[in-house]
C-alpha positions in Angstrom: 24.5 -6.3 23.4 22.0 -8.1 21.2 21.7 -11.8 21.8 19.5 -12.8 18.8 22.4 -13.8 16.6 23.9 -16.0 19.3 20.4 -17.6 19.9 20.1 -18.4 16.2 23.5 -20.2 16.3 22.5 -22.1 19.4 19.2 -23.1 17.8 21.1 -24.4 14.8 23.4 -26.3 17.2 20.3 -27.8 18.9 18.6 -28.7 15.6 21.8 -30.3 14.2 22.4 -32.4 17.2 18.8 -33.6 17.4 18.7 -34.4 13.7 22.3 -35.8 13.5 22.8 -33.2 10.7 26.5 -32.7 10.1 26.1 -30.0 7.4 23.8 -28.0 9.7 26.4 -28.3 12.6 29.1 -27.1 10.3 27.3 -23.8 10.0 27.3 -23.3 13.8 30.9 -24.3 14.5 34.0 -22.4 13.6 36.7 -24.3 11.5 39.2 -24.1 14.4 36.6 -25.3 17.0 37.3 -28.0 19.6 35.0 -29.8 21.9 36.0 -31.2 25.3 34.4 -33.9 27.4 35.3 -36.6 29.9 35.0 -40.2 28.5 33.5 -43.0 30.6 36.9 -43.5 32.3 37.3 -39.8 33.2 40.0 -39.1 30.6 39.8 -35.9 28.5 38.4 -36.2 25.0 39.5 -33.3 22.7 37.8 -33.4 19.3 38.5 -31.0 16.4 35.6 -29.8 14.3 35.5 -32.6 11.7 35.9 -35.3 14.4 32.9 -33.8 16.3 30.9 -33.5 13.0 31.5 -37.2 12.3 30.2 -38.0 15.8 27.1 -35.9 15.2 26.5 -37.6 11.9 26.9 -41.1 13.4 24.3 -40.4 16.0 21.1 -42.4 15.9 17.9 -40.6 15.4 16.6 -38.9 18.5 13.0 -39.3 17.4 12.0 -41.8 20.1 13.3 -39.5 22.8 11.7 -36.2 23.9 13.4 -33.1 22.6 14.8 -31.2 25.5 16.9 -28.0 25.2 17.3 -24.8 27.1 19.5 -21.7 27.0 20.4 -21.0 30.6 22.5 -17.9 30.0 24.4 -15.8 27.4 27.1 -13.5 28.5 29.2 -11.2 26.3 32.8 -11.1 27.3 33.6 -8.5 24.7 32.1 -7.0 21.5 33.2 -10.1 19.6 33.2 -12.9 22.2 30.5 -14.5 24.3 29.8 -17.6 26.4 26.5 -19.5 26.7 25.4 -22.2 29.1 22.9 -24.6 27.6 21.2 -27.9 28.3 20.4 -30.3 25.5 19.2 -33.9 25.5 20.8 -36.3 22.9 19.2 -39.7 23.2 19.4 -40.9 26.8 21.9 -38.2 27.9 21.2 -34.7 29.2 24.2 -32.5 28.4 25.2 -29.3 30.1 27.4 -27.4 27.5 29.5 -24.4 27.9 29.7 -22.8 24.4 32.3 -20.2 23.7 31.5 -17.9 20.7 33.6 -15.7 18.5 32.4 -13.1 15.9 34.6 -12.9 12.9 33.7 -11.0 9.7 30.4 -10.2 11.3 29.4 -13.9 11.9 29.0 -15.6 15.3 30.2 -19.2 15.5 31.0 -21.6 18.3 34.7 -21.8 18.9 34.8 -24.2 21.8 32.4 -26.5 23.7 32.9 -28.1 27.1 30.3 -30.7 27.8 29.2 -32.8 30.7 26.4 -35.4 30.4 24.1 -37.3 32.8 21.9 -40.2 31.9 18.1 -39.5 32.0 15.1 -41.7 31.6 
């Protein structure tokens, strides 16, 4: 299967995160999407799309930090679903994200995100 459309969504996701651009992030993420991550106490944080978008928009500029992003893998689980493993630096945190994709009406979007972050210098 062709991965270019998935790569384009991932690049939009990377750009939106780096730029703290909520509108750009909205184009990459499905309306029913959820993001999952542990908070600093180890509790599960489950954010719906708009809560995640507000978090993206509230982010400080990443300009003083080097841009770091990588697609580690993309696997199709069916004709209309896929999973990607990516790394992306936001500020002083390097995240490893598992992004689940769905294609509806011919358009790929992120339907879920599971993230883990580690501080970097």
